[in-house]
C-alpha positions in Angstrom: -0.1 -0.2 0.0 1.4 3.5 -0.6 2.0 5.3 2.1 2.4 1.7 4.6 4.9 2.8 6.8 4.3 6.8 6.8 3.8 7.6 10.6 2.4 10.9 11.7 5.9 12.6 11.9 6.9 11.7 8.1 4.8 14.8 7.1 4.4 18.1 8.9 1.2 17.5 9.5 -0.3 13.8 10.2 -0.7 12.1 6.6 -1.0 8.7 8.2 -3.2 6.1 5.4 -6.2 6.5 8.2 -6.2 10.2 8.4 -9.3 11.8 6.6 -8.7 13.8 3.5 -10.7 16.8 3.0 -10.6 20.6 1.6 -7.2 19.3 -0.1 -4.4 20.3 -3.7 -5.1 17.6 -5.8 -1.7 17.2 -5.0 -2.1 16.6 -1.3 -5.2 14.5 -1.5 -4.3 12.4 -4.9 -3.8 8.6 -3.7 -3.2 11.2 0.4 -0.3 12.1 -1.3 1.7 9.2 -0.9 3.2 8.3 -4.4 6.3 9.3 -2.9 6.0 6.3 -0.3 5.5 3.4 -2.7 4.6 -0.2 -1.7 7.5 -2.6 -2.0 7.6 -3.9 -5.9 7.4 -7.3 -4.9 3.7 -6.2 -3.0 0.8 -6.8 -4.6 -2.9 -7.2 -3.2 -4.4 -10.6 -5.5 -7.9 -10.1 -6.8 -8.8 -13.8 -7.9 -11.3 -13.4 -11.0 -14.7 -14.6 -9.9 -13.7 -15.1 -6.2 -12.9 -13.6 -3.1 -10.5 -11.0 -1.7 -10.5 -10.3 1.7 -9.0 -7.6 3.0 -8.1 -5.9 6.4 -9.5 -1.9 8.0 -8.6 -0.6 11.1 -8.2 2.3 13.2 -4.5 1.7 13.8 -2.4 -0.8 12.0 -1.5 -2.2 15.3 -5.2 -3.9 15.1 -3.8 -5.6 12.1 -2.2 -9.0 11.1 0.8 -6.1 9.8 1.5 -5.4 13.5 5.1 -5.6 13.5 5.6 -2.6 11.7 3.5 -0.8 14.4 4.1 0.7 17.8 2.5 -2.3 19.8 0.2 -5.1 19.0 -3.6 -3.6 19.7 -5.5 -6.7 18.0 -8.4 -7.8 19.8 -8.0 -11.2 20.9 -11.4 -11.6 21.8 -13.3 -10.0 18.6 -10.6 -11.0 15.9 -13.2 -8.2 13.8 -12.7 -5.3 15.7 -12.0 -2.5 13.7 -11.0 -0.5 16.8 -10.0 -2.2 19.7 -10.2 0.3 22.7 -12.3 2.6 20.9 -16.2 3.2 20.4 -18.1 2.6 17.1 -17.5 6.5 16.8 -14.1 6.1 15.8 -15.0 4.6 12.7 -17.6 7.0 11.6 -20.8 5.3 12.4 -23.7 5.2 14.7 -24.3 1.3 14.3 -24.7 -1.3 11.8 -27.2 0.0 9.7 -25.7 3.3 9.3 -22.7 2.1 7.4 -22.8 3.6 3.7 -19.6 1.0 2.1 -16.7 1.4 0.8 -15.1 0.6 -3.1 -12.1 -1.1 -4.5 -11.3 0.6 -7.8 -8.4 -0.5 -10.8 -6.7 0.8 -13.5 -4.9 -0.9 -15.8 -1.8 1.2 -16.0 0.9 0.0 -13.7 2.7 3.0 -13.2 0.5 5.0 -10.4 2.2 8.0 -11.5 0.3 7.8 -14.8 -2.9 7.3 -13.7 -5.7 10.2 -13.5 -8.7 10.1 -11.4 -10.9 9.3 -14.3 -8.9 6.2 -15.4 -10.1 4.2 -11.5 -13.2 2.0 -12.5 -15.0 0.3 -9.4 -15.1 -3.0 -9.3 -16.4 -4.3 -6.1 -18.7 -2.7 -3.4 -19.1 -4.1 0.3 -22.0 -2.1 1.7 -21.4 -3.1 5.1 -17.7 -1.9 5.2 -16.3 -0.5 7.2 -17.8 -2.8 10.2 -15.7 -5.5 10.2 -11.5 -5.8 10.5 -11.6 -8.6 7.8 -13.6 -7.3 4.7 -14.7 -9.4 1.6 -14.5 -8.0 -1.9 -16.3 -10.0 -4.6 -13.8 -9.6 -7.7 -16.2 -9.9 -11.2 -15.5 -13.2 -12.8 -14.4 -11.6 -16.3 -12.0 -9.1 -14.8 -8.9 -9.4 -17.9 -5.5 -9.7 -16.7 -3.3 -7.2 -15.5 -0.7 -5.5 -17.8 3.3 -6.4 -17.1 3.9 -4.3 -13.8 0.4 -5.5 -12.6 -2.6 -2.9 -12.0 -2.7 0.3 -9.8 -5.7 0.2 -7.1 -7.5 1.8 -4.4 -9.6 2.0 -1.7 -12.0 4.6 -1.3 -14.7 4.9 1.2 -16.9 8.5 2.5 -19.2 8.1 6.1 -22.1 8.9 6.4 -23.5 12.3 7.2 -24.4 11.3 10.8 -21.1 10.5 11.8 -18.4 13.2 11.1 -17.5 15.6 9.1 -17.6 15.6 5.3 -14.1 13.3 4.9 -13.2 11.4 1.8 -10.5 8.4 2.4 -8.7 7.2 -0.4 -5.4 4.2 0.0 -3.9 3.4 -3.0 -1.8 0.0 -3.7 -0.2 -2.4 -6.7 -3.1 -5.3 -7.3 -3.0 -8.0 -10.0 -6.0 -9.9 -11.4 -5.2 -13.7 -10.9 -7.3 -16.9 -12.9 -8.7 -14.6 -15.9 -10.2 -16.8 -18.3 -11.4 -16.6 -21.8 -14.5 -14.8 -21.0 -12.4 -11.7 -19.8 -13.5 -8.6 -21.3 -11.8 -4.7 -21.6 -13.2 -2.3 -18.8 -15.6 0.2 -20.0 -14.6 3.8 -20.0 -15.9 4.7 -16.2 -18.1 7.2 -16.2 -19.6 9.5 -12.9 -22.2 8.2 -10.9 -25.3 9.9 -9.8 -27.7 10.0 -6.8 -30.8 7.7 -8.3 -31.9 5.6 -5.7 -34.8 6.3 -2.7 -32.7 9.4 -0.2 -35.5 9.7 2.4 -33.0 11.9 4.2 -33.7 14.7 1.2 -37.7 13.6 1.2 -37.2 11.2 -1.9 -39.0 8.2 -1.1 -38.6 6.5 -4.8 -35.6 5.4 -6.5 -35.3 7.2 -9.8 -33.7 4.1 -11.3 -33.9 5.6 -15.1 -30.9 8.7 -13.9 -28.9 5.9 -12.4 -25.0 5.6 -14.0 -24.8 2.2 -15.5 -21.7 0.8 -16.4 -18.1 1.0 -15.0 -18.5 4.0 -12.7 -15.6 6.0 -11.5 -14.9 6.8 -7.8 -16.3 9.8 -5.6 -13.5 12.9 -5.6 -15.4 14.9 -3.2 -14.8 17.8 -0.7 -11.6 18.7 -2.0 -10.1 22.6 -3.4 -9.5 20.2 -7.0 -10.7 17.8 -8.8 -13.9 16.7 -7.6 -16.6 15.1 -9.6 -19.3 14.9 -7.3 -21.0 18.2 -5.5 -23.3 17.1 -3.1 -23.9 19.4 -0.2 -22.1 18.4 3.5 -24.8 16.8 4.8 -25.7 14.5 1.9 -22.4 12.8 1.0 -21.8 10.6 -2.1 -22.2 6.4 -0.6 -20.8 3.5 -2.0 -24.7 1.5 -2.1 -27.7 1.6 -4.0 -28.1 5.2 -3.7 -25.8 5.7 -6.5 -26.1 2.1 -8.0 -22.8 1.0 -6.5 -25.2 -2.3 -5.6 -23.0 -5.2 -2.7 -20.3 -7.4 -4.4 -18.5 -7.6 -8.0 -19.9 -4.9 -9.9 -20.7 -7.1 -13.2 -21.4 -4.7 -15.9 -18.3 -2.6 -16.1 -17.3 -4.3 -19.4 -17.5 -3.1 -22.5 -19.9 -5.6 -24.0 -21.8 -5.2 -20.7 -24.9 -3.7 -22.1 -26.1 -3.5 -26.1 -26.8 0.3 -25.5 -26.7 2.8 -22.7 -29.0 5.7 -23.3 -27.9 9.2 -21.1 -29.3 9.1 -17.7 -32.3 11.2 -16.9 -35.3 10.8 -14.5 -37.5 9.7 -17.4 -34.7 7.4 -19.7 -35.4 3.5 -20.1 -33.4 1.3 -17.6 -30.6 -0.5 -19.8 -31.0 -4.2 -20.2 -27.4 -6.2 -20.1 -26.4 -8.0 -22.5 -25.9 -11.8 -23.0 -22.6 -12.1 -22.0 -23.0 -10.4 -19.1 -26.0 -11.8 -17.5 -24.4 -15.5 -18.5 -21.0 -14.7 -16.8 -21.5 -16.1 -12.9 -19.5 -15.4 -9.9 -18.6 -18.5 -8.1 -20.4 -17.9 -4.5 -18.9 -20.8 -3.2 -15.1 -20.0 -3.9 -13.1 -19.3 0.1 -11.6 -16.3 0.3 -8.0 -15.1 0.8 -6.2 -12.8 3.0 -4.1 -11.2 0.7 -2.6 -7.6 2.3 -3.6 -5.1 4.5 -4.5 -2.5 2.2 -6.3 0.7 4.0 -6.8 1.9 7.6 -10.0 3.8 8.8 -9.8 6.6 11.5 -12.0 8.7 13.7 -11.5 12.6 13.4 
């Protein structure tokens, strides 16, 4: 992970991976400002096509399997899934499990992270109950193509509920590699900006407007920074990785160039597109066992 060994004294300010991002310039928020702190050249987060990759998410590196490079091992022996041992759930910005709003993994088919632009990332997996547990499963679409030589560039993204803290983003980049690609693999479509289209009771919108959703490959949310935002929601309406933005739980199986025969422009009166047979017939291996591959992110409460 980029910045994996950054401490609270590496920068003139606390810029650990757990530190939330907001009101920053592009250089400071992109990859959390950690491009000069890359992972070891052989460290890759493996993404088994059609299976599950399991990440560790915690408030402190000491609460993960990688505690050896932290000041102390603070894992909760009685509850290994405890995200923030010794702290309340407010430390990871929630009032309860029904208040978590999901997080996402995105991929760019480029091995050099410095060449990756915000619009290159496509979200390929969402866990809607993230960040409730330390061990967090991300389902990988079965049709993911192999990465180029040198691997792909991936990132973890999370924005918490408006009930649980200030307007904050989390982004942690890492090197990744798709394994087990099959002959059914297809290139990813150009990712588009997500749109708020699901029911939103807090804003008195009680019905889904499915024609207004973005379908197919979607970019992550870039929100509440000084530059290069793609989302402009207000402070009390954060963009979230769940059905409200058509990020369904699990593998995002419609992100490929042949996922749809046609995609109408989203609008409140647009027809909902129909998946092409190639996507509908490509199953996800729900019986596959997950593999713990690498800790990719922390979360922390501010």
